[in-house]
C-alpha positions as CSV (number, residue, x, y, z in Angstrom):
1,M,-16.5,19.1,18.5
2,A,-16.9,20.6,21.9
3,K,-16.0,24.0,23.4
4,F,-15.0,24.4,26.9
5,N,-15.4,28.1,27.6
6,T,-17.6,28.3,31.0
7,A,-16.2,30.6,33.6
8,T,-15.6,27.9,35.7
9,A,-13.8,25.7,33.3
10,F,-10.5,25.8,34.5
11,Q,-8.9,26.7,37.6
12,Q,-8.0,30.7,37.2
13,R,-4.5,30.0,38.7
14,P,-2.2,27.0,37.6
15,A,-2.4,23.8,38.7
16,G,0.9,23.1,38.0
17,T,3.5,22.7,35.1
18,T,2.9,21.4,31.8
19,A,5.7,18.8,30.7
20,Q,8.0,21.5,29.4
21,G,8.0,23.6,32.6
22,A,4.5,26.3,31.5
23,P,2.2,27.1,34.0
24,G,-0.6,24.2,33.6
25,F,-4.2,24.4,34.1
26,A,-6.3,21.8,35.4
27,R,-9.9,21.0,33.7
28,E,-13.2,19.6,35.5
29,P,-13.5,16.3,34.7
30,K,-16.3,16.2,32.1
31,Q,-13.9,18.2,30.0
32,E,-10.7,16.3,30.9
33,L,-12.6,12.9,29.8
34,F,-13.8,14.8,26.7
35,L,-10.5,15.8,25.8
36,L,-8.9,12.9,26.8
37,A,-11.0,10.4,25.3
38,V,-11.1,12.2,21.5
39,A,-6.9,11.6,21.5
40,N,-7.1,8.5,23.5
41,M,-6.3,4.9,21.1
42,V,-5.9,3.3,24.7
43,G,-3.0,1.0,25.3
44,E,-0.9,3.8,23.4
45,Q,2.1,5.6,24.9
46,T,2.3,9.2,24.4
47,F,5.5,11.4,24.3
48,Y,4.9,12.4,28.0
49,E,2.5,9.8,29.3
50,K,2.8,6.1,29.5
51,A,0.1,4.2,28.0
52,G,-0.7,2.6,31.7
53,D,-0.6,6.0,33.3
54,R,-3.1,7.2,30.2
55,D,-5.4,4.6,30.3
56,A,-5.5,4.7,34.4
57,R,-6.2,8.3,34.2
58,F,-8.9,7.1,31.6
59,L,-11.2,4.6,33.5
60,T,-11.1,6.8,36.7
61,L,-12.9,9.6,35.0
62,V,-15.2,7.4,32.8
63,A,-16.4,5.8,36.4
64,E,-16.3,9.3,38.1
65,V,-18.2,10.9,35.6
66,A,-20.9,8.0,34.5
67,V,-22.0,8.2,38.1
68,A,-21.9,12.3,38.7
69,D,-23.4,13.0,35.3
70,P,-25.5,9.8,34.1
71,E,-27.4,12.2,31.4
72,W,-24.2,13.4,29.6
73,F,-22.3,10.4,29.9
74,A,-25.2,8.7,28.0
75,R,-24.9,11.3,25.3
76,F,-21.3,11.3,25.4
77,V,-20.5,7.3,24.6
78,P,-22.8,7.6,21.6
79,W,-21.4,10.7,20.0
80,L,-17.9,9.0,20.7
81,R,-18.1,6.1,18.4
82,L,-20.8,7.3,16.0
83,G,-19.6,11.4,16.0
84,A,-15.8,11.4,16.4
85,N,-15.9,7.7,15.0
86,L,-13.6,6.6,17.7
87,R,-13.9,2.7,18.7
88,T,-11.9,1.1,21.3
89,A,-12.1,4.5,23.3
90,S,-16.1,4.1,23.2
91,V,-16.1,0.4,23.8
92,V,-14.0,0.9,27.1
93,A,-16.0,3.8,28.1
94,A,-19.0,2.2,27.7
95,L,-18.4,-1.1,29.9
96,E,-16.5,1.0,32.6
97,G,-19.4,3.5,33.1
98,A,-21.8,0.3,33.0
99,K,-19.8,-1.1,35.7
100,A,-19.6,2.3,37.6
101,Q,-23.2,2.8,36.9
102,V,-24.1,-0.6,38.2
103,A,-22.0,-0.7,41.5
104,A,-24.0,3.0,42.1
105,G,-27.2,1.9,41.0
106,I,-27.9,3.9,38.2
107,P,-30.1,2.7,35.2
108,G,-29.6,3.1,31.3
109,S,-26.2,1.8,30.8
110,R,-27.4,-1.2,28.7
111,K,-28.1,1.4,25.7
112,V,-25.0,3.1,26.5
113,V,-23.1,-0.1,25.9
114,D,-25.4,-1.1,22.8
115,A,-25.0,2.1,21.2
116,A,-20.9,1.6,21.5
117,L,-20.9,-1.5,19.2
118,Q,-21.4,-0.2,15.9
119,R,-19.3,-3.3,13.8
120,A,-19.9,-6.6,14.1
121,D,-16.6,-7.1,15.5
122,E,-17.2,-5.3,18.4
123,P,-19.6,-7.3,20.7
124,G,-17.2,-10.0,20.7
125,E,-14.3,-7.1,21.3
126,A,-16.6,-5.8,24.1
127,L,-16.6,-8.8,26.0
128,A,-13.0,-9.9,25.3
129,Y,-12.4,-6.9,27.1
130,W,-14.7,-7.1,30.0
131,L,-13.4,-11.1,30.5
132,S,-10.0,-10.2,30.6
133,R,-10.7,-7.3,33.1
134,H,-13.2,-8.1,35.0
135,G,-14.1,-11.9,34.8
136,R,-17.0,-13.8,33.6
137,A,-19.6,-12.5,35.8
138,L,-21.4,-10.0,33.4
139,P,-23.8,-7.3,35.0
140,K,-27.5,-7.6,33.4
141,P,-27.0,-4.1,31.4
142,V,-23.4,-5.4,30.1
143,K,-25.0,-8.7,29.1
144,R,-28.3,-7.3,27.8
145,G,-26.3,-4.3,25.9
146,V,-24.3,-6.7,24.2
147,A,-27.1,-9.0,23.2
148,D,-28.8,-6.1,21.3
149,A,-25.7,-5.1,19.5
150,A,-25.4,-8.8,18.3
151,V,-29.1,-8.7,17.0
152,R,-28.8,-5.5,15.4
153,L,-25.2,-6.4,13.9
154,Y,-24.9,-10.5,13.0
155,H,-25.8,-11.5,9.5
156,E,-24.4,-13.8,7.1
157,R,-21.8,-11.4,5.6
158,S,-20.7,-10.2,9.0
159,L,-20.3,-13.7,10.2
160,L,-17.9,-14.6,6.9
161,K,-15.6,-10.9,7.4
162,Y,-15.3,-10.9,11.5
163,D,-15.7,-14.7,12.8
164,S,-11.9,-15.4,12.5
165,D,-10.5,-18.2,14.4
166,S,-8.1,-15.8,15.6
167,A,-10.6,-14.3,17.5
168,A,-10.5,-15.1,21.4
169,V,-14.1,-14.4,21.6
170,R,-16.2,-15.8,18.6
171,F,-19.7,-15.1,17.6
172,G,-20.8,-18.2,19.1
173,D,-19.2,-17.1,22.1
174,V,-20.9,-13.9,22.5
175,L,-24.3,-16.3,21.6
176,D,-23.5,-18.4,24.6
177,L,-22.5,-15.6,27.2
178,T,-25.5,-13.3,26.1
179,H,-28.5,-15.4,25.0
180,P,-29.7,-12.4,22.4
181,T,-33.1,-13.5,20.8
182,A,-33.5,-13.6,16.8
183,R,-35.3,-11.1,15.1
184,D,-36.6,-13.7,12.9
185,A,-36.2,-17.1,11.2
186,V,-33.1,-16.4,9.1
187,Q,-31.5,-15.0,11.7
188,G,-32.2,-17.4,14.0
189,A,-30.6,-20.5,11.5
190,L,-27.4,-18.4,11.6
191,F,-27.1,-18.1,15.1
192,Q,-27.2,-21.8,15.0
193,H,-25.0,-21.9,12.8
194,A,-22.6,-19.7,14.7
195,L,-22.5,-21.9,17.6
196,D,-22.0,-24.9,15.4
197,R,-19.0,-23.4,14.1
198,R,-17.7,-22.7,17.4
199,H,-18.1,-26.1,18.8
200,Q,-17.0,-27.8,15.9
201,R,-20.3,-29.6,14.8
202,D,-20.6,-30.8,11.7
203,N,-24.4,-29.7,10.7
204,P,-25.0,-29.0,7.0
205,L,-25.8,-25.4,6.5
206,P,-29.7,-24.3,6.7
207,E,-30.8,-23.6,3.0
208,S,-32.3,-19.6,4.3
209,L,-28.3,-18.7,4.7
210,R,-27.7,-18.3,0.6
211,V,-24.5,-16.2,1.3
212,L,-22.6,-18.9,3.3
213,R,-23.8,-21.6,1.0
214,S,-22.2,-19.6,-2.0
215,R,-19.4,-18.9,-0.2
216,A,-18.9,-22.8,0.3
217,A,-19.8,-23.6,-3.3
218,L,-16.9,-21.0,-3.9
219,T,-14.6,-22.9,-1.0
220,A,-15.2,-26.4,-2.9
221,L,-13.4,-25.6,-5.7
222,P,-10.0,-26.6,-6.5
223,V,-7.8,-24.1,-5.8
224,A,-6.0,-24.6,-9.3
225,D,-9.5,-23.4,-10.7
226,R,-10.2,-20.3,-8.7
227,A,-7.7,-17.9,-10.7
228,G,-10.7,-18.1,-13.0
229,V,-13.3,-17.5,-11.2
230,L,-13.8,-13.7,-12.2
231,D,-17.3,-12.9,-12.2
232,P,-18.0,-9.9,-9.8
233,A,-21.6,-10.7,-9.3
234,R,-20.6,-14.0,-8.0
235,L,-18.1,-12.9,-5.8
236,A,-20.6,-10.7,-4.1
237,A,-23.2,-13.1,-3.9
238,A,-20.9,-15.2,-1.6
239,G,-20.0,-12.0,0.8
240,M,-16.3,-12.1,-0.8
241,T,-14.1,-9.2,0.4
242,W,-10.7,-8.4,-1.1
243,E,-9.1,-9.7,2.2
244,A,-10.9,-13.5,1.6
245,L,-10.3,-13.4,-2.1
246,A,-6.7,-13.0,-1.5
247,G,-6.6,-15.8,1.2
248,W,-9.3,-18.0,-1.4
249,R,-6.8,-17.5,-4.6
250,Q,-3.7,-18.5,-2.0
251,G,-1.8,-15.5,-3.9
252,P,-1.7,-12.3,-4.7
253,L,-4.1,-10.3,-6.0
254,D,-3.6,-9.3,-9.9
255,A,-5.3,-6.9,-12.0
256,A,-8.0,-8.8,-13.3
257,A,-8.6,-10.2,-9.6
258,W,-8.9,-6.5,-8.0
259,E,-11.2,-5.5,-11.4
260,A,-13.5,-8.2,-10.3
261,V,-13.8,-7.5,-6.5
262,I,-13.6,-3.7,-6.7
263,P,-17.6,-3.3,-7.7
264,S,-18.4,-4.6,-4.0
265,M,-15.4,-3.1,-2.1
266,G,-17.0,-0.3,0.3
267,Y,-15.6,3.1,0.4
268,L,-12.8,2.8,3.1
269,A,-11.7,-0.2,1.6
270,L,-11.2,1.6,-1.7
271,L,-9.1,4.3,-0.2
272,R,-7.1,1.9,1.4
273,N,-6.2,0.0,-1.5
274,L,-4.9,2.6,-3.8
275,R,-1.4,2.1,-4.1
276,N,-2.3,-1.5,-4.6
277,F,-4.2,-1.2,-7.2
278,D,-1.4,0.9,-9.1
279,A,0.8,-2.0,-8.1
280,A,-1.4,-4.3,-9.8
281,G,-1.9,-2.4,-13.1
282,V,-5.7,-1.9,-12.4
283,G,-7.4,-0.5,-15.7
284,D,-7.9,3.1,-16.2
285,E,-11.6,2.6,-16.6
286,V,-12.0,0.8,-13.4
287,A,-9.8,3.3,-11.5
288,A,-12.1,5.8,-13.1
289,A,-15.0,4.5,-11.4
290,V,-13.0,4.2,-7.9
291,A,-12.1,8.3,-8.6
292,A,-15.8,9.1,-9.4
293,K,-16.9,7.1,-5.9
294,L,-14.1,8.8,-4.0
295,S,-15.1,11.8,-4.7
296,D,-18.9,11.8,-4.6
297,A,-19.9,14.2,-2.0
298,D,-22.8,11.6,-0.8
299,E,-20.5,8.4,-0.8
300,V,-17.9,10.8,1.6
301,D,-20.7,11.8,4.0
302,R,-21.9,8.2,4.3
303,S,-18.3,6.6,4.5
304,R,-18.0,9.1,7.8
305,V,-14.1,8.8,7.3
306,L,-12.4,11.2,9.2
307,P,-10.3,13.8,6.8
308,M,-7.1,12.2,8.2
309,R,-7.4,8.8,5.8
310,F,-7.4,10.9,3.0
311,L,-4.2,12.2,3.6
312,S,-2.5,8.6,4.3
313,A,-4.3,7.9,1.0
314,Y,-2.6,10.9,-0.3
315,N,0.7,9.8,0.8
316,A,0.8,6.1,0.0
317,A,-0.5,6.5,-3.5
318,P,2.0,7.2,-5.9
319,S,-0.3,7.3,-8.8
320,L,-1.3,11.3,-10.2
321,R,-5.0,9.5,-11.0
322,W,-5.7,9.8,-7.4
323,S,-4.5,13.3,-6.3
324,Y,-7.6,15.3,-7.3
325,P,-10.0,13.0,-6.4
326,L,-8.6,12.8,-2.9
327,E,-8.6,16.7,-2.7
328,K,-12.5,16.8,-3.8
329,A,-13.2,14.1,-0.9
330,L,-11.2,16.0,1.5
331,Q,-12.9,19.3,0.9
332,F,-16.0,17.3,1.2
333,A,-14.9,16.1,4.4
334,L,-13.7,19.1,5.5
335,G,-17.5,20.7,5.0
336,N,-17.7,22.2,8.5
337,V,-14.4,24.1,8.0
338,P,-15.8,27.8,8.4
339,R,-15.1,31.0,6.0
340,L,-13.3,33.0,8.1
341,D,-13.2,37.1,8.0
342,G,-10.8,39.2,9.0
343,R,-7.0,38.3,9.5
344,T,-6.5,34.9,11.3
345,L,-3.4,33.6,12.7
346,V,-2.7,29.8,12.6
347,L,0.1,28.4,14.8
348,I,1.3,24.7,14.2
349,D,2.8,23.1,16.6
350,T,6.0,20.9,15.2
351,S,7.9,19.9,18.4
352,G,9.6,16.9,18.8
353,S,6.3,15.5,21.2
354,M,4.1,16.1,18.1
355,N,6.1,13.5,16.5
356,S,3.7,10.9,18.3
357,V,1.5,8.4,16.9
358,F,-2.0,10.1,15.6
359,S,-3.1,7.1,13.7
360,R,-3.4,3.2,15.4
361,D,-1.2,2.2,12.4
362,G,1.7,5.0,13.1
363,S,1.4,6.5,9.5
364,L,0.3,9.4,10.7
365,R,1.9,11.9,13.4
366,C,0.1,14.4,15.6
367,W,1.5,17.1,13.7
368,D,0.2,15.6,10.1
369,A,-3.1,16.3,11.8
370,A,-2.2,20.2,13.2
371,T,-0.7,20.5,9.6
372,L,-3.5,19.4,7.8
373,F,-6.2,21.0,9.4
374,G,-4.2,24.6,10.4
375,L,-3.8,24.6,6.4
376,A,-7.4,23.8,5.8
377,L,-8.7,26.4,8.1
378,A,-5.8,28.7,6.3
379,A,-7.2,28.2,3.2
380,R,-11.1,29.1,3.8
381,A,-10.0,32.2,5.7
382,H,-10.1,35.6,4.1
383,A,-6.5,36.6,5.6
384,A,-4.3,34.0,7.4
385,T,-0.9,33.8,8.8
386,V,0.2,30.3,8.6
387,V,3.2,29.7,11.2
388,S,5.6,26.5,12.3
389,F,6.9,26.6,15.7
390,S,9.0,24.9,18.0
391,D,11.9,26.7,19.7
392,Q,12.2,28.4,16.6
393,T,9.8,30.0,14.0
394,K,8.7,29.9,10.6
395,V,6.1,31.3,8.5
396,F,4.3,29.3,5.8
397,D,4.0,30.9,2.6
398,L,0.5,30.4,1.1
399,R,0.1,29.7,-2.2
400,A,-3.0,31.1,-4.2
401,G,-4.9,28.1,-5.7
402,E,-2.6,25.4,-3.8
403,S,-4.9,22.1,-2.8
404,V,-4.4,21.6,0.6
405,L,-3.0,18.2,0.5
406,A,-0.4,19.4,-1.9
407,A,0.4,22.1,0.7
408,V,0.7,19.4,3.0
409,R,3.1,17.9,1.5
410,R,5.2,20.9,0.7
411,F,5.0,21.9,4.3
412,K,6.2,18.6,5.6
413,D,9.1,18.6,2.7
414,G,10.3,21.7,2.8
415,G,11.5,22.6,6.0
416,W,8.9,23.3,8.3
417,F,9.1,20.9,10.9
418,F,11.5,21.5,13.6
419,G,11.2,18.7,16.5
420,S,12.6,20.5,19.5
421,G,10.9,22.3,22.1
422,T,7.5,24.0,22.5
423,E,8.0,27.9,23.1
424,T,4.3,28.4,22.1
425,E,4.1,31.7,24.2
426,R,7.4,33.0,22.0
427,A,5.6,32.2,18.8
428,V,2.2,33.9,19.8
429,R,4.3,37.1,21.0
430,A,6.3,37.3,17.9
431,H,3.8,36.8,15.0
432,Y,0.6,38.2,16.9
433,A,-0.1,41.5,15.2
434,G,-3.6,42.6,15.7
435,H,-5.0,39.6,14.1
436,D,-9.1,39.0,14.6
437,R,-8.4,36.0,16.1
438,V,-5.4,33.3,17.1
439,V,-5.7,29.3,16.0
440,I,-3.2,27.0,18.3
441,L,-3.0,23.1,17.3
442,T,-0.6,21.8,19.6
443,D,-0.2,19.2,22.4
444,E,-0.2,22.1,24.9
445,Q,2.9,20.9,26.2
446,A,4.7,24.2,26.3
447,S,7.8,25.4,27.5
448,W,8.6,28.0,30.6
449,H,7.8,31.3,30.0
450,G,7.4,34.4,32.0
451,S,4.0,35.0,31.3
452,H,0.8,33.7,33.1
453,D,-0.2,31.9,30.2
454,V,1.0,31.4,26.2
455,A,-1.9,34.0,24.7
456,A,-0.8,36.8,27.1
457,A,0.2,38.4,24.7
458,V,-3.1,38.6,22.4
459,P,-5.5,41.4,24.4
460,A,-8.9,39.5,26.1
461,N,-11.1,40.9,23.3
462,V,-9.5,38.9,20.8
463,P,-10.6,35.1,20.6
464,V,-7.8,32.2,20.9
465,Y,-8.7,28.7,19.9
466,T,-6.4,25.9,21.3
467,W,-6.9,22.4,19.6
468,N,-5.3,20.1,21.7
469,L,-4.4,17.1,19.8
470,A,-2.7,14.9,22.6
471,G,-5.1,15.0,25.5
472,Y,-2.7,15.7,28.2
473,R,-4.3,16.4,31.9
474,L,-2.9,20.5,32.4
475,G,-3.3,22.9,29.4
476,H,-1.0,26.0,28.0
477,T,-3.8,28.5,28.9
478,A,-7.1,29.1,30.9
479,P,-10.0,29.0,28.7
480,V,-12.2,31.6,30.3
481,G,-13.5,34.5,28.6
482,R,-12.0,34.4,25.2
483,R,-10.0,31.6,25.2
484,H,-11.5,28.3,24.0
485,T,-9.7,25.0,24.2
486,F,-11.0,22.3,21.9
487,G,-10.3,18.2,21.6
488,G,-9.8,15.9,18.7
489,L,-9.9,17.0,15.1
490,T,-12.8,16.2,12.7
491,D,-14.4,18.8,10.3
492,A,-17.1,19.4,13.0
493,A,-14.4,20.9,15.4
494,F,-14.2,23.9,13.2
495,S,-18.0,24.9,13.4
496,M,-17.4,26.0,16.7
497,I,-15.7,28.8,15.5
498,A,-18.1,30.3,13.3
499,L,-20.9,29.5,16.4
500,I,-18.8,31.2,18.9
501,E,-18.4,34.2,16.9
502,S,-21.8,34.6,15.7
503,G,-22.8,34.7,19.1
504,E,-24.6,31.4,19.5
505,A,-24.9,29.5,22.6
506,S,-22.3,27.4,23.0
507,T,-22.8,23.4,23.7
508,W,-21.0,20.0,23.5
509,P,-21.4,18.2,20.0
510,F,-24.1,15.9,21.3
């Protein structure tokens, strides 16, 4: 991901203190925005920062950067959505950035808004956000950007999946508010049908909408006859997702139903339902096909699933038949983790604040993410020392041949999570022993210490890499010289170590 290592990136002197009282170093706006965006789920409270305060800081930074450097902002938002795979932060950034740029007379925000919307429910999500925050007056770049996205994303299957009665802004509302021009006659018929649905007009389905007509035929079946519809091709032709199938059958999915819908399920849907497959008793032959898809390198690449998803699936799925496929999939997803020569010290923050939510569903915490990436990095290093630290420290005993997922579970269950203060400087000082590099995975909210910064014990010529998992305003060291701070955790993040150490030019990841 991005590297913050220019000589002017941070102030040389502390700008305040971290939440635990250590010297804190301020970032310039683009760096602070980047770091906050890759860690921000919007509307979520973190350990040291209330949701409202965090969101207000995000909006202020977006407005400032969008006007100060429009070219950078135009590259940042699409990367945030497609590279970092963050939905809400990218949508909010695009809309608030557009608002600021329109007020400043800066063109170009239409493309940014369009690029931030990559799933068919997101045009409605964007308008719902705008209407609730800014009212019904839509600036032209926002209106046209959302319209462009609707033309690109709206088709029969997306309407079936996302045009729900529970949504405040339906497909028809998006069409009414933005007036997109359909790309062809079939989409024109779809747009008209979406408007008919929204306004409860009982017009017949056009012949050209074959998927919708197939779904209508299934819906017309008596409930008692639906359990016998197990033809995968028929279900797929009707755009029947696993969620829709359960509602249509009006009951839980048994093994036969899962086996009928699995062939048309996407990668992430399969990953999320491994536990359900086991609970329903899905047969080994079908499970083997699922495992093969999960562990296919091309499928992993196309899915753009973040590595943390594999840890969630591994924790949730009770059957050993998924362990090896998930481990293979994780290795593909971590393809950019470099092979590091020399000796590497990896410090994993397991303080109480790292118990903050990392995934939106709450199933993963910040320390889960730190552990996964710390152990993945150690597995690729020639010689690594892995240390858990809080107000105490403990070296994790790496085992040759152990999978990353198994090591994460052992780390979590074996007493390496402390949950107390953040004695980062003491951990660095206690465990640095001539290593060739130091990697710290943390929220940077270090406790008070007597040194200038937490890495004072490491010689200036030895690189120290900090991954900040929470995006707080102040950091624990000033990244000048060979001190580097990164935001977020994706496989692309760790490729920066190799770039830095090979002497290549540093740059943003977009």
